[in-house]
N, C-alpha and C positions, 0 to 999 in steps of 0.2 A: 504493500500500500504506500509506503514512503516514497518510492521512485515516482509514482503517479502524482503524489502531492507536490514533489519537487518540480516536476514537469509543469503542472498546472500553475503553481505559484510563480515560477520563473517566467512563464509565458504571460501571465496576467500582469506581472510587474513591468514587463516590456511594453505591453499595450498602454498601461496607465502612464508610464514614463513618456511615451510618444505623445499622448494627448496633453499631458502637462506641459511639455516643451512647446507643442503647437499653440497653446493658449498664449504663450509669451512671444513666439515667433513662428508664423506659419511656414516660413522658409525652412527653419531648422526642423520643425515638426515633419514637413514634407520630406526633407533630406533623410531623416531617420526612418520614416515610414517607407520610403522607397528602397531602402536597403533590404536585401533578401534575408532579413533576420529570422523570419518564421521558417524559411527553408533551411537556413543554417541550423537552427534549433532542431528541426526535424531530422536533418542529416546526423547531427550529434546524437540525438536520442536513439535513432535507428541503429547507428553504429554501436553505441554503448549497449543496446539491448541484444544485438545479433552478432556483432563483430564481422558482419558480412559486407565487404566493400562492393561486391557486385550488386547487392540490393541498394546500397547508397547510390551507386552509379546509375542504376535504373530509375530510382526516384528522381535523381537530379535531371536526367534526360526528360522524364515525363513532366517535371515542373517547367523545364524550358519550353516545351510545346504548349503547355497550358497557361503560361504567362501571356501569350499572345491574345487569347480571347479575354483575359482579365483586363487588358488595357481598354476594352470597350467601356467598362464602368468609368474609368478615369476620363475618357473622352466624352461620354454621354452626359454624365452628371452636371458639369458646368453649363453645357448647352441647355439642358432641361431646366436648370435653375434660372438661367438668363431668359428663358422663354416665358417666365412668369408662373410656372407651376410652383406649388409649395414644396417645401423640403421633402416631406414624406412621399408625395406623389413623384417627385423627381428621382428620389432614391429608389423607389419601387420600380419606376420605369427603367432606370439605369440597370438595376439588378435583373429585370426581365430581359433586357437587351443582352446583358452579359450571359445570362443562362442560355439564351438562344445561340450566342456565339460559342459557348462551350459545346452545345449540342452539335453545331455545325463543324467545329474542330474535331470532336471525337468521332463524328461520322466520316469526315474527310481523311483523317490521318491513315486509317487502315487501308483506304483505297489508294493512298500514295505509298503504301508499303512501310509505314511507320507504326510500330507497336508501342503502346504506352504500358 
């Protein structure tokens, strides 16, 4: 149980730290949030749990391909907010577009010979 608590707490601390930094400086908050810290944590936890570098490499490659559709959220949200939609509607719309992009990517990749 202790390893899970350490994972949960360290991840939560990271998210809280980023939001606190963003309150003071959106630039530095964005810089921290844009770092692949979640991926790095996942790689570390996976390696510590399994000691399997092949699994870490596979996870890393999969993350690479799935970062592309995740960028849709970052592109769509500001546009939807500027269009006059409220925050929650904009966030929901951006999330829906992102989900559709994930679906398109996971449908397309196997047809291009790329396995996740």
